[in-house]
C-alpha positions in Angstrom: 0.0 0.0 0.0 1.3 3.4 -1.0 -0.6 6.6 -0.5 0.0 10.4 -0.7 -2.4 12.6 1.2 -2.6 16.2 2.3 -1.7 16.6 6.0 -4.8 18.7 6.8 -7.1 16.0 5.3 -5.5 13.2 7.3 -5.4 15.4 10.5 -9.1 16.1 10.1 -9.8 12.4 9.8 -7.8 11.7 12.9 -9.4 14.4 14.9 -12.8 13.0 14.1 -12.0 9.5 15.2 -10.2 10.3 18.5 -13.5 10.1 20.4 -14.5 6.8 18.8 -11.4 4.6 19.2 -11.5 2.4 22.3 -9.0 3.6 24.9 -9.4 0.6 27.2 -7.3 -2.4 26.3 -10.1 -5.0 26.3 -9.2 -5.5 22.6 -5.9 -3.8 21.6 -6.9 -3.6 18.0 -9.8 -1.2 18.9 -7.2 1.4 19.7 -6.3 1.3 16.0 -7.8 2.8 12.9 -8.3 0.9 9.7 -6.8 2.5 6.5 -8.0 1.2 3.2 -6.4 2.7 0.0 -8.8 2.5 -2.9 -9.0 4.1 -6.4 -11.5 6.7 -5.0 -9.2 7.7 -2.1 -8.3 6.7 1.4 -11.0 5.1 3.6 -10.5 5.6 7.3 -12.5 3.6 9.8 -12.6 3.6 13.7 -15.0 1.5 15.9 -15.5 0.4 19.5 -17.9 -2.3 18.4 -20.9 -0.1 19.4 -20.0 3.1 17.6 -18.3 3.4 14.2 -17.1 6.2 12.0 -16.0 5.8 8.4 -14.9 8.5 6.0 -13.5 8.7 2.5 -10.7 11.3 2.0 -9.1 12.6 -1.1 -5.7 11.0 -1.7 -3.4 9.8 -4.5 -3.2 6.0 -4.3 -0.1 4.6 -5.9 -0.7 1.1 -4.6 -4.0 -0.1 -3.0 -4.0 -2.0 0.2 -5.0 -1.8 3.9 -3.6 -1.8 7.4 -4.5 -0.9 11.0 -2.3 1.0 13.4 -2.5 3.3 16.5 -4.9 6.2 16.0 -3.4 8.1 18.9 0.2 7.7 17.7 -0.6 8.8 14.2 -2.5 11.8 15.5 0.5 12.8 17.7 2.9 12.5 14.7 0.6 14.6 12.4 0.4 17.4 15.0 4.2 17.8 15.0 4.6 17.6 11.2 4.6 20.9 9.2 4.9 19.6 5.6 1.7 19.7 3.6 2.0 16.2 2.0 2.2 13.0 3.9 3.3 9.7 2.3 2.2 6.3 3.8 3.8 3.1 2.8 2.9 -0.3 4.3 5.3 -3.2 4.1 4.3 -6.9 4.0 4.9 -7.3 7.7 2.3 -4.5 8.4 4.9 -1.9 9.4 3.8 1.6 8.3 6.4 4.1 7.1 5.2 7.7 7.4 7.3 10.3 5.4 6.9 14.1 5.5 9.8 16.2 4.1 12.9 15.1 6.0 11.0 13.3 8.7 10.4 9.6 8.6 8.6 7.4 11.1 8.2 3.6 11.1 5.2 2.4 13.2 4.0 -1.1 14.1 0.7 -2.0 12.4 -1.6 -5.0 12.4 -3.1 -6.8 9.5 -6.4 -5.4 8.3 -8.2 -8.7 8.4 -7.9 -8.7 12.2 -10.1 -5.5 12.4 -13.7 -6.0 13.3 -16.2 -5.6 10.4 -19.0 -3.1 10.5 -22.6 -4.1 10.8 -24.6 -3.8 7.7 -26.5 -0.5 7.5 -30.2 -1.2 7.3 -32.1 1.0 4.8 -35.6 -0.2 5.5 -37.4 2.0 8.0 -34.7 4.8 7.8 -36.2 8.1 8.8 -34.3 11.1 7.3 -34.2 13.9 9.8 -33.1 17.5 9.0 -30.1 18.7 11.1 -31.6 22.1 11.7 -32.2 22.4 15.5 -30.7 19.0 16.3 -27.4 20.5 17.4 -29.1 22.9 19.8 -31.3 20.1 21.2 -28.2 17.9 21.9 -26.4 20.9 23.6 -29.4 21.5 25.8 -29.8 17.9 27.0 -26.5 16.1 26.9 -25.3 17.5 30.3 -28.1 15.7 32.1 -27.3 12.2 30.7 -25.7 9.7 33.1 -22.1 8.5 33.0 -21.7 4.8 33.6 -24.9 4.7 35.6 -26.0 1.3 36.8 -29.4 2.0 35.2 -28.2 1.3 31.7 -30.7 3.4 29.8 -29.8 6.6 31.8 -26.5 6.6 29.9 -28.3 7.5 26.7 -30.4 10.3 25.2 -34.0 9.6 24.5 -35.0 10.8 21.0 -38.7 11.1 20.1 -40.1 12.0 16.7 -43.8 12.8 17.0 -45.9 13.4 13.8 -47.6 16.8 13.4 -49.2 18.1 10.2 -48.3 16.9 6.7 -44.9 18.6 6.6 -43.7 18.9 10.2 -43.0 16.8 13.2 -41.8 17.5 16.8 -38.3 16.3 17.6 -37.8 15.9 21.3 -34.6 15.0 23.2 -34.5 14.0 26.9 -31.6 13.3 29.2 -31.5 12.4 32.9 -29.2 10.8 35.4 -31.9 10.5 38.2 -30.7 13.7 39.9 -31.5 16.2 37.1 -33.4 16.1 33.8 -33.4 18.2 30.7 -36.0 18.2 27.9 -35.8 20.2 24.7 -37.9 20.0 21.6 -38.1 21.6 18.1 -40.5 21.6 15.2 -38.8 20.1 12.1 -39.7 19.8 8.5 -40.3 16.2 7.6 -42.5 14.2 5.2 -45.1 12.4 7.3 -45.0 9.5 4.9 -41.5 8.7 6.1 -42.6 8.2 9.7 -43.4 4.5 10.4 -45.6 5.4 13.4 -47.2 8.5 15.0 -44.3 8.4 17.5 -40.8 7.0 17.1 -38.5 6.6 20.1 -34.9 5.5 20.3 -32.2 5.8 23.0 -28.9 6.9 21.6 -25.7 6.3 23.7 -24.2 9.4 25.2 -20.9 8.8 23.3 -22.7 8.7 20.0 -24.6 11.9 20.8 -21.4 13.7 21.6 -19.8 12.6 18.3 -22.8 13.7 16.3 -22.7 17.0 18.1 -19.0 17.4 17.1 -19.7 16.6 13.5 -22.6 19.1 13.4 -20.3 21.8 14.9 -17.8 21.4 12.0 -19.7 23.3 9.4 -23.2 24.1 8.1 -23.3 21.3 5.5 -26.7 19.5 5.9 -26.3 15.9 6.9 -28.7 13.0 6.7 -29.7 11.5 10.0 -31.9 8.6 10.4 -33.0 5.9 12.8 -33.8 2.2 12.3 -35.0 -0.2 14.9 -31.5 -0.9 16.2 -29.3 1.7 14.7 -28.7 5.5 14.4 -27.1 6.6 11.1 -25.4 9.9 10.4 -24.2 10.8 6.9 -22.4 13.9 5.8 -20.0 14.6 2.9 -18.6 11.2 2.5 -18.6 10.5 6.2 -20.8 7.9 7.9 -21.3 7.4 11.6 -23.3 4.5 12.9 -24.2 3.5 16.5 -26.3 0.8 18.0 -29.3 2.2 19.9 -29.8 1.2 23.5 -32.4 -1.4 24.4 -34.6 -1.0 27.4 -37.5 1.1 28.7 -36.7 4.8 29.3 -38.1 6.2 32.6 -41.4 8.0 32.4 -39.9 11.5 32.6 -43.4 13.1 32.4 -44.1 11.9 35.9 -41.0 13.6 37.2 -41.7 16.9 35.4 -43.5 19.3 37.9 -46.7 20.9 36.6 -46.4 24.5 35.8 -48.0 27.0 38.2 -48.6 30.7 38.2 -46.2 31.0 41.2 -43.0 31.4 39.4 -39.8 33.0 40.6 -38.3 35.1 37.8 -34.6 36.0 37.9 -31.8 37.3 35.7 -29.8 34.5 34.3 -26.4 36.3 34.4 -27.0 37.5 38.0 -28.0 34.0 39.2 -25.1 32.3 37.3 -22.5 34.7 38.7 -23.8 34.4 42.2 -23.8 30.6 42.1 -20.2 30.5 40.8 -19.0 32.8 43.5 -20.8 31.2 46.4 -19.9 27.7 45.3 -16.2 28.5 45.7 -16.6 27.7 49.4 -19.0 24.8 49.1 -18.1 21.3 50.1 -15.9 19.7 47.5 -17.9 16.5 46.8 -21.5 17.8 47.1 -21.0 21.4 45.8 -24.1 22.1 48.0 -25.3 25.7 48.3 -28.3 27.0 50.1 -31.0 29.2 48.5 -33.3 31.2 50.7 -36.3 32.8 48.8 -37.8 35.9 50.3 -39.9 38.8 48.9 -38.0 40.0 45.8 -34.8 38.5 46.9 -32.8 35.2 46.7 -30.0 34.8 49.4 -27.3 32.3 48.3 -24.9 30.8 50.8 -22.4 28.1 51.3 -20.4 26.8 54.3 -17.3 24.6 54.5 -15.8 23.9 58.0 -12.3 23.7 56.3 -12.6 26.8 54.2 -15.2 29.2 55.6 -18.5 30.6 54.2 -19.9 32.7 51.4 -23.1 34.8 51.1 -24.7 36.8 48.3 -28.1 38.3 47.5 -29.7 38.9 44.1 -33.0 40.4 43.2 -35.9 38.3 42.0 -39.6 38.5 41.2 -41.1 36.4 43.9 -44.5 36.9 45.5 -44.9 33.6 47.3 -44.1 32.4 50.8 -40.5 32.5 52.1 -38.7 29.2 52.0 -35.1 27.7 51.9 -33.7 24.7 50.0 -30.3 23.4 48.8 -28.9 22.4 45.4 -25.8 21.0 43.9 -24.2 24.1 42.4 -22.8 22.3 39.4 -26.2 20.9 38.4 -27.6 24.4 38.4 -24.7 25.8 36.4 -25.1 23.0 33.8 -28.8 24.0 33.3 -27.9 27.7 33.1 -25.3 26.9 30.4 -28.1 25.5 28.3 -30.2 28.7 28.6 -29.6 31.5 26.1 -32.2 34.0 27.2 -31.6 36.9 29.6 -34.0 35.6 32.3 -35.4 32.3 33.7 -38.1 31.0 36.0 -37.9 28.6 39.0 -40.9 26.7 40.3 -41.0 24.5 43.5 -44.1 23.2 45.4 -42.1 22.6 48.6 -38.4 22.9 49.7 -38.0 19.2 49.1 -39.8 18.9 45.7 -38.1 18.9 42.3 -37.3 22.4 40.9 -38.6 23.2 37.4 -36.3 25.6 35.6 -37.3 27.2 32.3 -36.0 29.9 30.0 -38.5 32.8 30.3 -40.8 32.8 27.3 -39.5 29.6 25.9 -41.7 26.6 26.6 -39.6 24.3 24.4 -36.9 23.8 27.0 -37.4 22.5 30.5 -35.0 21.3 33.2 -35.6 19.6 36.5 -33.0 19.6 39.4 -33.6 17.7 42.6 -32.8 19.5 45.9 -30.1 18.3 48.3 -29.6 18.7 52.1 -27.5 21.6 53.3 
């Protein structure tokens, strides 16, 4: 195998797959990428057996062939090289020679036949989905998704597509780890004939959602995103990302969502966020617990740590209800505020121990719930 490729094209490919390659050594070959030199260009594949990314990149192929070798090591080499053209040559023993100007590297590779094959992409039941709004929905919900939670489905994002009129549908994403919840939805243009049911639900692994978000952030090129019964598929400019969807029943998040009431506490997002950041500096390291005391037109924020001291701050608020106090994990509140773009927000709590509903003022399409903590 002999290939010549522009450094920037190869670097882009390696940047894309860094989040896909398996970093744990359960199967050493999963830390590798598969390179296949074809007449059309260089095909680069990475997988962790659940998530896979494949892209075709423009290259001059002098000799077709294939090999696998370390994604991390090739990425490190490319970051240090300054020449524009990279030459790759694979010997019969799978050693890979990388040349760039006066630099030359010889890297140990593995035969391509040892690399796991990708599952076949099912085309039946594929639902094309416009990307408009999807990036924003992922940003507004991904922070609430669990990390290695024992409840398997909480490590994924629930995606629901609900039919509307003839040309639109509602796309809703939900994430929760049991301590906080985020729900965001958007109207999208879609042909109702392509929907197999009035409502389609899939649970996408968090890792796949993060990779889709990164690809959507690259540029404005419109991708094709679809779901089958057991797979999510993302296509964009010669790039294909596939991921198995998660099996299991997602919790009934509607039961957790507090009902809206006229008794809302309205506050400035920037004032609230700044006060939380300052007060949390002296909170307990593991719980990040801060106390919020609601009085007429005021919120008093405080924290106390026997090893550090205490912090207090007051901000103005539109609050006409009874006085009460409660506690929250400051990081959970800051994550929610990071998903809010408006200038103000509302808080709703029935009692000091009940879930707190947080909404962007005037935007019913985003809701977050944070459970209180003891302080």
